TILOTOR-604315 format. One record per residue (C-alpha): residue number from 1; chain; y, x, z. Coordinates in nm, 3 decimals, m for minus. Layout:
N
nr NUM kette A v Y u X w Z
...
end
This chain:
428
nr 1 kette A v 1.838 u 0.628 w m1.056
nr 2 kette A v 1.683 u 0.402 w m0.792
nr 3 kette A v 1.302 u 0.402 w m0.795
nr 4 kette A v 1.151 u 0.104 w m0.612
nr 5 kette A v 0.815 u 0.101 w m0.794
nr 6 kette A v 0.558 u 0.375 w m0.849
nr 7 kette A v 0.192 u 0.424 w m0.928
nr 8 kette A v m0.014 u 0.699 w m0.764
nr 9 kette A v m0.377 u 0.809 w m0.761
nr 10 kette A v m0.534 u 0.884 w m0.422
nr 11 kette A v m0.870 u 1.046 w m0.359
nr 12 kette A v m1.023 u 1.099 w m0.017
nr 13 kette A v m1.222 u 1.413 w 0.053
nr 14 kette A v m1.594 u 1.428 w m0.013
nr 15 kette A v m1.830 u 1.499 w 0.272
nr 16 kette A v m1.979 u 1.846 w 0.306
nr 17 kette A v m2.340 u 1.906 w 0.207
nr 18 kette A v m2.620 u 1.934 w 0.457
nr 19 kette A v m2.840 u 2.241 w 0.420
nr 20 kette A v m3.205 u 2.337 w 0.448
nr 21 kette A v m3.254 u 2.612 w 0.706
nr 22 kette A v m3.513 u 2.716 w 0.964
nr 23 kette A v m3.477 u 2.884 w 1.298
nr 24 kette A v m3.552 u 3.255 w 1.266
nr 25 kette A v m3.558 u 3.420 w 1.607
nr 26 kette A v m3.769 u 3.691 w 1.765
nr 27 kette A v m4.044 u 3.563 w 1.992
nr 28 kette A v m3.991 u 3.204 w 1.866
nr 29 kette A v m4.272 u 3.132 w 1.619
nr 30 kette A v m4.235 u 2.826 w 1.401
nr 31 kette A v m3.875 u 2.772 w 1.510
nr 32 kette A v m3.851 u 2.451 w 1.313
nr 33 kette A v m3.577 u 2.305 w 1.092
nr 34 kette A v m3.223 u 2.409 w 1.182
nr 35 kette A v m3.009 u 2.295 w 0.888
nr 36 kette A v m2.678 u 2.144 w 1.003
nr 37 kette A v m2.497 u 1.837 w 0.874
nr 38 kette A v m2.194 u 1.856 w 0.651
nr 39 kette A v m1.855 u 1.752 w 0.786
nr 40 kette A v m1.692 u 1.421 w 0.683
nr 41 kette A v m1.418 u 1.432 w 0.420
nr 42 kette A v m1.052 u 1.382 w 0.501
nr 43 kette A v m0.889 u 1.040 w 0.478
nr 44 kette A v m0.572 u 0.953 w 0.288
nr 45 kette A v m0.295 u 0.771 w 0.477
nr 46 kette A v 0.050 u 0.654 w 0.373
nr 47 kette A v 0.315 u 0.688 w 0.644
nr 48 kette A v 0.654 u 0.517 w 0.663
nr 49 kette A v 0.944 u 0.764 w 0.686
nr 50 kette A v 1.293 u 0.630 w 0.753
nr 51 kette A v 1.451 u 0.942 w 0.600
nr 52 kette A v 1.332 u 0.824 w 0.256
nr 53 kette A v 1.499 u 0.538 w 0.074
nr 54 kette A v 1.340 u 0.543 w m0.274
nr 55 kette A v 1.006 u 0.618 w m0.440
nr 56 kette A v 1.163 u 0.892 w m0.652
nr 57 kette A v 0.925 u 1.150 w m0.501
nr 58 kette A v 0.639 u 0.989 w m0.697
nr 59 kette A v 0.809 u 1.001 w m1.034
nr 60 kette A v 0.618 u 1.315 w m1.135
nr 61 kette A v 0.383 u 1.382 w m0.843
nr 62 kette A v 0.120 u 1.110 w m0.877
nr 63 kette A v m0.214 u 1.269 w m0.780
nr 64 kette A v m0.307 u 1.314 w m0.415
nr 65 kette A v m0.639 u 1.446 w m0.280
nr 66 kette A v m0.752 u 1.502 w 0.077
nr 67 kette A v m0.962 u 1.801 w 0.180
nr 68 kette A v m1.340 u 1.781 w 0.157
nr 69 kette A v m1.562 u 1.844 w 0.459
nr 70 kette A v m1.723 u 2.183 w 0.510
nr 71 kette A v m2.094 u 2.233 w 0.444
nr 72 kette A v m2.339 u 2.251 w 0.731
nr 73 kette A v m2.469 u 2.582 w 0.860
nr 74 kette A v m2.780 u 2.732 w 1.010
nr 75 kette A v m2.877 u 2.686 w 1.375
nr 76 kette A v m2.774 u 2.319 w 1.338
nr 77 kette A v m2.407 u 2.401 w 1.290
nr 78 kette A v m2.213 u 2.096 w 1.169
nr 79 kette A v m1.948 u 2.142 w 0.904
nr 80 kette A v m1.580 u 2.096 w 0.989
nr 81 kette A v m1.407 u 1.767 w 0.912
nr 82 kette A v m1.177 u 1.774 w 0.610
nr 83 kette A v m0.807 u 1.758 w 0.689
nr 84 kette A v m0.646 u 1.416 w 0.645
nr 85 kette A v m0.369 u 1.378 w 0.387
nr 86 kette A v m0.049 u 1.200 w 0.494
nr 87 kette A v 0.172 u 1.068 w 0.213
nr 88 kette A v 0.531 u 0.994 w 0.319
nr 89 kette A v 0.682 u 0.672 w 0.178
nr 90 kette A v 1.002 u 0.478 w 0.258
nr 91 kette A v 1.004 u 0.209 w 0.523
nr 92 kette A v 0.941 u m0.124 w 0.349
nr 93 kette A v 0.675 u 0.005 w 0.109
nr 94 kette A v 0.388 u m0.223 w 0.005
nr 95 kette A v 0.073 u m0.062 w m0.140
nr 96 kette A v m0.172 u m0.251 w m0.359
nr 97 kette A v m0.497 u m0.136 w m0.521
nr 98 kette A v m0.413 u m0.151 w m0.890
nr 99 kette A v m0.755 u m0.269 w m1.008
nr 100 kette A v m0.773 u m0.573 w m0.779
nr 101 kette A v m0.408 u m0.624 w m0.674
nr 102 kette A v m0.530 u m0.621 w m0.312
nr 103 kette A v m0.262 u m0.539 w m0.054
nr 104 kette A v m0.383 u m0.246 w 0.159
nr 105 kette A v m0.059 u m0.158 w 0.338
nr 106 kette A v 0.276 u m0.311 w 0.427
nr 107 kette A v 0.483 u m0.060 w 0.623
nr 108 kette A v 0.792 u m0.200 w 0.796
nr 109 kette A v 0.845 u 0.042 w 1.087
nr 110 kette A v 0.920 u 0.413 w 1.095
nr 111 kette A v 0.603 u 0.610 w 1.165
nr 112 kette A v 0.370 u 0.321 w 1.080
nr 113 kette A v 0.070 u 0.437 w 0.881
nr 114 kette A v m0.217 u 0.280 w 0.689
nr 115 kette A v m0.550 u 0.410 w 0.564
nr 116 kette A v m0.567 u 0.380 w 0.184
nr 117 kette A v m0.874 u 0.595 w 0.103
nr 118 kette A v m1.162 u 0.676 w 0.337
nr 119 kette A v m1.332 u 1.014 w 0.328
nr 120 kette A v m1.702 u 1.044 w 0.247
nr 121 kette A v m1.956 u 1.105 w 0.520
nr 122 kette A v m2.122 u 1.442 w 0.549
nr 123 kette A v m2.472 u 1.494 w 0.415
nr 124 kette A v m2.752 u 1.545 w 0.665
nr 125 kette A v m2.927 u 1.878 w 0.701
nr 126 kette A v m3.304 u 1.913 w 0.721
nr 127 kette A v m3.296 u 1.910 w 1.102
nr 128 kette A v m3.202 u 1.540 w 1.081
nr 129 kette A v m3.517 u 1.458 w 0.882
nr 130 kette A v m3.767 u 1.608 w 1.124
nr 131 kette A v m4.026 u 1.355 w 1.235
nr 132 kette A v m4.373 u 1.344 w 1.385
nr 133 kette A v m4.527 u 1.330 w 1.038
nr 134 kette A v m4.301 u 1.597 w 0.887
nr 135 kette A v m4.228 u 1.882 w 1.128
nr 136 kette A v m4.075 u 2.111 w 0.863
nr 137 kette A v m3.883 u 1.898 w 0.611
nr 138 kette A v m3.745 u 2.074 w 0.308
nr 139 kette A v m3.473 u 1.836 w 0.201
nr 140 kette A v m3.106 u 1.780 w 0.272
nr 141 kette A v m2.837 u 1.541 w 0.152
nr 142 kette A v m2.524 u 1.603 w m0.047
nr 143 kette A v m2.195 u 1.483 w 0.098
nr 144 kette A v m2.079 u 1.135 w 0.005
nr 145 kette A v m1.789 u 1.123 w m0.237
nr 146 kette A v m1.459 u 0.995 w m0.095
nr 147 kette A v m1.292 u 0.673 w m0.203
nr 148 kette A v m1.046 u 0.697 w m0.488
nr 149 kette A v m0.824 u 0.449 w m0.667
nr 150 kette A v m0.484 u 0.394 w m0.821
nr 151 kette A v m0.221 u 0.241 w m0.593
nr 152 kette A v 0.082 u 0.038 w m0.699
nr 153 kette A v 0.370 u 0.109 w m0.460
nr 154 kette A v 0.655 u m0.139 w m0.427
nr 155 kette A v 0.961 u m0.086 w m0.209
nr 156 kette A v 1.132 u m0.379 w m0.042
nr 157 kette A v 1.435 u m0.249 w 0.143
nr 158 kette A v 1.425 u m0.321 w 0.517
nr 159 kette A v 1.775 u m0.396 w 0.647
nr 160 kette A v 1.935 u m0.582 w 0.933
nr 161 kette A v 2.180 u m0.761 w 0.702
nr 162 kette A v 2.171 u m0.815 w 0.327
nr 163 kette A v 2.490 u m0.858 w 0.124
nr 164 kette A v 2.422 u m1.115 w m0.148
nr 165 kette A v 2.641 u m1.296 w m0.398
nr 166 kette A v 2.749 u m1.318 w m0.759
nr 167 kette A v 2.851 u m1.005 w m0.948
nr 168 kette A v 3.197 u m0.865 w m0.867
nr 169 kette A v 3.221 u m1.049 w m0.534
nr 170 kette A v 3.312 u m0.725 w m0.354
nr 171 kette A v 2.982 u m0.641 w m0.186
nr 172 kette A v 3.000 u m0.269 w m0.262
nr 173 kette A v 3.362 u m0.252 w m0.150
nr 174 kette A v 3.270 u m0.415 w 0.181
nr 175 kette A v 2.978 u m0.174 w 0.230
nr 176 kette A v 3.205 u 0.126 w 0.169
nr 177 kette A v 3.455 u m0.005 w 0.427
nr 178 kette A v 3.209 u m0.076 w 0.711
nr 179 kette A v 2.993 u 0.235 w 0.660
nr 180 kette A v 2.994 u 0.587 w 0.521
nr 181 kette A v 2.812 u 0.471 w 0.208
nr 182 kette A v 2.976 u 0.556 w m0.125
nr 183 kette A v 2.850 u 0.300 w m0.379
nr 184 kette A v 2.999 u 0.286 w m0.725
nr 185 kette A v 3.300 u 0.051 w m0.726
nr 186 kette A v 3.488 u m0.083 w m1.030
nr 187 kette A v 3.668 u m0.399 w m1.139
nr 188 kette A v 3.393 u m0.540 w m1.361
nr 189 kette A v 3.064 u m0.727 w m1.301
nr 190 kette A v 2.736 u m0.542 w m1.247
nr 191 kette A v 2.900 u m0.224 w m1.127
nr 192 kette A v 2.611 u m0.208 w m0.879
nr 193 kette A v 2.275 u m0.200 w m1.056
nr 194 kette A v 2.064 u m0.060 w m0.770
nr 195 kette A v 2.051 u m0.154 w m0.400
nr 196 kette A v 2.262 u 0.059 w m0.165
nr 197 kette A v 2.221 u 0.110 w 0.209
nr 198 kette A v 2.489 u 0.169 w 0.469
nr 199 kette A v 2.497 u 0.190 w 0.848
nr 200 kette A v 2.777 u 0.025 w 1.046
nr 201 kette A v 2.832 u 0.082 w 1.417
nr 202 kette A v 2.931 u m0.227 w 1.613
nr 203 kette A v 2.973 u m0.208 w 1.992
nr 204 kette A v 2.771 u 0.117 w 1.997
nr 205 kette A v 2.487 u m0.049 w 1.804
nr 206 kette A v 2.391 u 0.064 w 1.456
nr 207 kette A v 2.336 u m0.210 w 1.195
nr 208 kette A v 2.181 u m0.136 w 0.856
nr 209 kette A v 2.343 u m0.322 w 0.566
nr 210 kette A v 2.187 u m0.352 w 0.219
nr 211 kette A v 2.413 u m0.410 w m0.080
nr 212 kette A v 2.202 u m0.616 w m0.322
nr 213 kette A v 2.320 u m0.611 w m0.687
nr 214 kette A v 2.481 u m0.931 w m0.808
nr 215 kette A v 2.259 u m1.228 w m0.894
nr 216 kette A v 2.287 u m1.473 w m1.182
nr 217 kette A v 2.157 u m1.823 w m1.248
nr 218 kette A v 1.792 u m1.785 w m1.350
nr 219 kette A v 1.744 u m1.472 w m1.139
nr 220 kette A v 1.413 u m1.605 w m1.002
nr 221 kette A v 1.283 u m1.600 w m1.362
nr 222 kette A v 1.400 u m1.243 w m1.418
nr 223 kette A v 1.743 u m1.312 w m1.571
nr 224 kette A v 1.972 u m1.014 w m1.517
nr 225 kette A v 1.692 u m0.814 w m1.352
nr 226 kette A v 1.687 u m1.086 w m1.089
nr 227 kette A v 1.327 u m1.026 w m0.980
nr 228 kette A v 1.402 u m0.656 w m0.933
nr 229 kette A v 1.690 u m0.744 w m0.699
nr 230 kette A v 1.561 u m1.052 w m0.516
nr 231 kette A v 1.262 u m0.879 w m0.357
nr 232 kette A v 1.501 u m0.657 w m0.162
nr 233 kette A v 1.651 u m0.966 w 0.004
nr 234 kette A v 1.318 u m1.067 w 0.162
nr 235 kette A v 1.328 u m0.803 w 0.437
nr 236 kette A v 1.686 u m0.869 w 0.551
nr 237 kette A v 1.703 u m1.041 w 0.890
nr 238 kette A v 2.049 u m1.192 w 0.823
nr 239 kette A v 2.214 u m1.272 w 0.490
nr 240 kette A v 2.586 u m1.221 w 0.442
nr 241 kette A v 2.670 u m1.442 w 0.144
nr 242 kette A v 2.985 u m1.302 w m0.012
nr 243 kette A v 3.189 u m1.541 w m0.229
nr 244 kette A v 3.441 u m1.420 w m0.483
nr 245 kette A v 3.789 u m1.545 w m0.389
nr 246 kette A v 3.897 u m1.499 w m0.751
nr 247 kette A v 3.620 u m1.722 w m0.885
nr 248 kette A v 3.717 u m2.063 w m1.025
nr 249 kette A v 3.430 u m2.230 w m0.830
nr 250 kette A v 3.314 u m2.035 w m0.520
nr 251 kette A v 3.126 u m2.340 w m0.385
nr 252 kette A v 2.931 u m2.365 w m0.710
nr 253 kette A v 2.850 u m1.994 w m0.692
nr 254 kette A v 2.721 u m2.046 w m0.339
nr 255 kette A v 2.486 u m2.326 w m0.449
nr 256 kette A v 2.355 u m2.131 w m0.749
nr 257 kette A v 2.271 u m1.817 w m0.550
nr 258 kette A v 2.103 u m2.014 w m0.271
nr 259 kette A v 1.897 u m2.209 w m0.524
nr 260 kette A v 1.780 u m1.885 w m0.688
nr 261 kette A v 1.673 u m1.743 w m0.350
nr 262 kette A v 1.486 u m2.065 w m0.263
nr 263 kette A v 1.303 u m2.065 w m0.594
nr 264 kette A v 1.207 u m1.700 w m0.553
nr 265 kette A v 1.087 u m1.738 w m0.192
nr 266 kette A v 1.124 u m2.070 w m0.004
nr 267 kette A v 1.128 u m1.879 w 0.327
nr 268 kette A v 1.472 u m1.740 w 0.238
nr 269 kette A v 1.617 u m2.090 w 0.279
nr 270 kette A v 1.551 u m2.060 w 0.655
nr 271 kette A v 1.705 u m1.714 w 0.687
nr 272 kette A v 2.027 u m1.704 w 0.899
nr 273 kette A v 2.326 u m1.684 w 0.669
nr 274 kette A v 2.698 u m1.619 w 0.703
nr 275 kette A v 2.934 u m1.759 w 0.438
nr 276 kette A v 3.212 u m1.511 w 0.367
nr 277 kette A v 3.500 u m1.566 w 0.127
nr 278 kette A v 3.622 u m1.225 w 0.011
nr 279 kette A v 3.958 u m1.130 w m0.144
nr 280 kette A v 4.154 u m1.353 w 0.095
nr 281 kette A v 4.450 u m1.126 w 0.025
nr 282 kette A v 4.485 u m1.301 w m0.313
nr 283 kette A v 4.705 u m1.617 w m0.321
nr 284 kette A v 4.434 u m1.804 w m0.516
nr 285 kette A v 4.177 u m1.734 w m0.244
nr 286 kette A v 4.409 u m1.851 w 0.036
nr 287 kette A v 4.475 u m2.170 w m0.155
nr 288 kette A v 4.109 u m2.266 w m0.201
nr 289 kette A v 3.996 u m2.155 w 0.149
nr 290 kette A v 4.058 u m2.493 w 0.324
nr 291 kette A v 3.886 u m2.687 w 0.042
nr 292 kette A v 3.590 u m2.447 w 0.046
nr 293 kette A v 3.541 u m2.499 w 0.420
nr 294 kette A v 3.522 u m2.875 w 0.370
nr 295 kette A v 3.287 u m2.846 w 0.071
nr 296 kette A v 3.036 u m2.628 w 0.260
nr 297 kette A v 3.076 u m2.779 w 0.607
nr 298 kette A v 2.734 u m2.947 w 0.588
nr 299 kette A v 2.552 u m2.612 w 0.560
nr 300 kette A v 2.595 u m2.543 w 0.932
nr 301 kette A v 2.653 u m2.172 w 0.862
nr 302 kette A v 2.942 u m1.972 w 1.013
nr 303 kette A v 3.250 u m1.930 w 0.787
nr 304 kette A v 3.467 u m1.622 w 0.745
nr 305 kette A v 3.752 u m1.531 w 0.516
nr 306 kette A v 3.801 u m1.157 w 0.477
nr 307 kette A v 3.957 u m0.895 w 0.257
nr 308 kette A v 3.736 u m0.592 w 0.210
nr 309 kette A v 4.032 u m0.406 w 0.056
nr 310 kette A v 4.284 u m0.461 w 0.339
nr 311 kette A v 4.024 u m0.492 w 0.619
nr 312 kette A v 4.143 u m0.837 w 0.726
nr 313 kette A v 3.884 u m1.008 w 0.954
nr 314 kette A v 3.620 u m0.748 w 0.866
nr 315 kette A v 3.570 u m0.643 w 1.228
nr 316 kette A v 3.529 u m1.008 w 1.335
nr 317 kette A v 3.262 u m1.046 w 1.067
nr 318 kette A v 3.072 u m0.744 w 1.203
nr 319 kette A v 3.081 u m0.888 w 1.555
nr 320 kette A v 2.931 u m1.214 w 1.426
nr 321 kette A v 2.658 u m1.027 w 1.235
nr 322 kette A v 2.566 u m0.842 w 1.554
nr 323 kette A v 2.564 u m1.169 w 1.749
nr 324 kette A v 2.327 u m1.325 w 1.495
nr 325 kette A v 2.096 u m1.023 w 1.505
nr 326 kette A v 2.084 u m1.024 w 1.886
nr 327 kette A v 1.938 u m1.377 w 1.875
nr 328 kette A v 1.665 u m1.288 w 1.624
nr 329 kette A v 1.327 u m1.114 w 1.657
nr 330 kette A v 1.318 u m0.743 w 1.583
nr 331 kette A v 1.163 u m0.785 w 1.237
nr 332 kette A v 1.128 u m1.052 w 0.973
nr 333 kette A v 0.757 u m1.004 w 0.911
nr 334 kette A v 0.676 u m1.135 w 1.262
nr 335 kette A v 0.838 u m1.470 w 1.181
nr 336 kette A v 0.650 u m1.558 w 0.869
nr 337 kette A v 0.343 u m1.487 w 0.663
nr 338 kette A v 0.439 u m1.432 w 0.300
nr 339 kette A v 0.085 u m1.446 w 0.161
nr 340 kette A v m0.223 u m1.608 w 0.305
nr 341 kette A v m0.522 u m1.373 w 0.311
nr 342 kette A v m0.814 u m1.449 w 0.081
nr 343 kette A v m1.129 u m1.492 w 0.286
nr 344 kette A v m1.457 u m1.388 w 0.126
nr 345 kette A v m1.803 u m1.316 w 0.267
nr 346 kette A v m1.885 u m0.952 w 0.335
nr 347 kette A v m2.088 u m0.783 w 0.065
nr 348 kette A v m2.449 u m0.706 w 0.153
nr 349 kette A v m2.475 u m0.335 w 0.083
nr 350 kette A v m2.854 u m0.355 w 0.043
nr 351 kette A v m2.835 u m0.614 w m0.232
nr 352 kette A v m2.887 u m0.492 w m0.588
nr 353 kette A v m2.893 u m0.610 w m0.946
nr 354 kette A v m3.117 u m0.490 w m1.228
nr 355 kette A v m2.983 u m0.518 w m1.584
nr 356 kette A v m3.153 u m0.426 w m1.909
nr 357 kette A v m2.891 u m0.257 w m2.127
nr 358 kette A v m3.119 u m0.159 w m2.414
nr 359 kette A v m3.491 u m0.170 w m2.490
nr 360 kette A v m3.548 u 0.154 w m2.298
nr 361 kette A v m3.236 u 0.167 w m2.076
nr 362 kette A v m3.201 u m0.005 w m1.738
nr 363 kette A v m2.908 u m0.023 w m1.497
nr 364 kette A v m2.953 u m0.068 w m1.121
nr 365 kette A v m2.634 u m0.160 w m0.933
nr 366 kette A v m2.586 u m0.185 w m0.557
nr 367 kette A v m2.369 u m0.023 w m0.293
nr 368 kette A v m2.647 u 0.122 w m0.079
nr 369 kette A v m2.878 u 0.245 w m0.356
nr 370 kette A v m2.590 u 0.404 w m0.552
nr 371 kette A v m2.481 u 0.587 w m0.236
nr 372 kette A v m2.836 u 0.714 w m0.176
nr 373 kette A v m2.866 u 0.830 w m0.537
nr 374 kette A v m2.537 u 1.016 w m0.520
nr 375 kette A v m2.620 u 1.187 w m0.190
nr 376 kette A v m2.976 u 1.285 w m0.287
nr 377 kette A v m3.009 u 1.658 w m0.356
nr 378 kette A v m3.246 u 1.660 w m0.650
nr 379 kette A v m3.309 u 2.033 w m0.616
nr 380 kette A v m3.565 u 1.955 w m0.345
nr 381 kette A v m3.900 u 1.797 w m0.434
nr 382 kette A v m3.919 u 1.615 w m0.100
nr 383 kette A v m3.580 u 1.455 w m0.171
nr 384 kette A v m3.728 u 1.291 w m0.482
nr 385 kette A v m4.023 u 1.160 w m0.282
nr 386 kette A v m3.787 u 1.017 w m0.021
nr 387 kette A v m3.582 u 0.843 w m0.293
nr 388 kette A v m3.905 u 0.692 w m0.427
nr 389 kette A v m3.988 u 0.548 w m0.086
nr 390 kette A v m3.639 u 0.400 w m0.057
nr 391 kette A v m3.674 u 0.229 w m0.396
nr 392 kette A v m4.001 u 0.073 w m0.286
nr 393 kette A v m3.869 u m0.031 w 0.056
nr 394 kette A v m3.564 u m0.203 w m0.096
nr 395 kette A v m3.776 u m0.386 w m0.354
nr 396 kette A v m3.614 u m0.215 w m0.653
nr 397 kette A v m3.938 u m0.072 w m0.791
nr 398 kette A v m4.103 u m0.414 w m0.783
nr 399 kette A v m3.799 u m0.577 w m0.948
nr 400 kette A v m3.806 u m0.324 w m1.231
nr 401 kette A v m4.176 u m0.379 w m1.291
nr 402 kette A v m4.135 u m0.757 w m1.298
nr 403 kette A v m3.864 u m0.729 w m1.562
nr 404 kette A v m4.085 u m0.514 w m1.782
nr 405 kette A v m3.988 u m0.150 w m1.730
nr 406 kette A v m4.218 u 0.088 w m1.925
nr 407 kette A v m4.316 u 0.452 w m1.884
nr 408 kette A v m4.051 u 0.673 w m2.039
nr 409 kette A v m3.765 u 0.422 w m1.994
nr 410 kette A v m3.438 u 0.553 w m1.852
nr 411 kette A v m3.314 u 0.404 w m1.525
nr 412 kette A v m2.946 u 0.459 w m1.443
nr 413 kette A v m2.830 u 0.433 w m1.080
nr 414 kette A v m2.465 u 0.520 w m1.037
nr 415 kette A v m2.407 u 0.858 w m1.202
nr 416 kette A v m2.779 u 0.947 w m1.186
nr 417 kette A v m3.021 u 0.893 w m1.475
nr 418 kette A v m3.395 u 0.911 w m1.410
nr 419 kette A v m3.702 u 0.857 w m1.627
nr 420 kette A v m3.945 u 0.590 w m1.515
nr 421 kette A v m4.306 u 0.694 w m1.493
nr 422 kette A v m4.599 u 0.701 w m1.256
nr 423 kette A v m4.596 u 1.080 w m1.250
nr 424 kette A v m4.231 u 1.124 w m1.139
nr 425 kette A v m4.015 u 1.030 w m0.847
nr 426 kette A v m3.966 u 0.672 w m0.964
nr 427 kette A v m4.339 u 0.601 w m0.992
nr 428 kette A v m4.605 u 0.550 w m0.732
end
């Protein structure tokens, strides 16, 4: 079975914790703070691998986690960086964040990689908090958690030439003749239900062909799994439009398939295309060939009449495909922009929002304050005092008081819940 869609969960490594330590050495009185910082967590990357051609590897294996950073050590030793995780995917894979449908990667070249989850930064040790007012700080930070989210993976086959046409036009037969591919072949429509790839060698140059399953009228609306098949046409640099010589109306078939491709993606109308009448070995096909040439003369596309079974004119077709490719850029994505990016102002990390959830329950949301709350090591008294100063400096304490927070109310910041009161870390 051909898997061209998958959903995976990626989690970058958390940063290592900073530690509280002091220099203990003979003849060095009051050695001072010496707690090292934790190492940053490992990132998660997806990497295009041309040896893969489906997303089958993610059918059962869906959870991926990078290594966390090591904790800091004494004598200001920094923790080691967590090892990055590289996830191999086929060339032509698009990755989107499932929650927002934001495209984070579009890999079209072998070896190309994209960052999909960033590792958390390491927590600072007490040596980093030494100041003129506090020569012996007894606090350290926890490591920041790494990014995590679900990714939707979609594979769009990247090929030099795409074989398109109605069902039973002979696309799979042609692919088996020009390459070592062994697609399923039979004398009935929809024999091919998944895309197949084959490599043909023409004048010592390798050309990748993609056999796209047959399309029907209404394919752009999903008829006959049309949407599943049409997306694989988008990455083909040249289209070889195969017409069935046994069809009662090959010209009509040509118009229908082209209309479906235009409706699916208008850019496909500008893609170089070769019109190829297959099954020319049949008397019916030889009879309609002259009329077909006249009917489609206005298209301006090259014409060929071949027989995939006997091999007639197949080599000449391959030479023309190579000639078309030689005149084109190396990749389709450089010619066009499929989707315009959505521009939005950068989020101010120091901004926050205070919401009253219940009479005695408050929620404080904000990127910076949630990060500070998560990285604060509440085991140390000085860490609580520092968090209090941050709340005051950011204006959060004042905002809570203005909205009517009372002693004993619960204030939730990220995953941390604290009790408001003038005798604890949230008071003054």
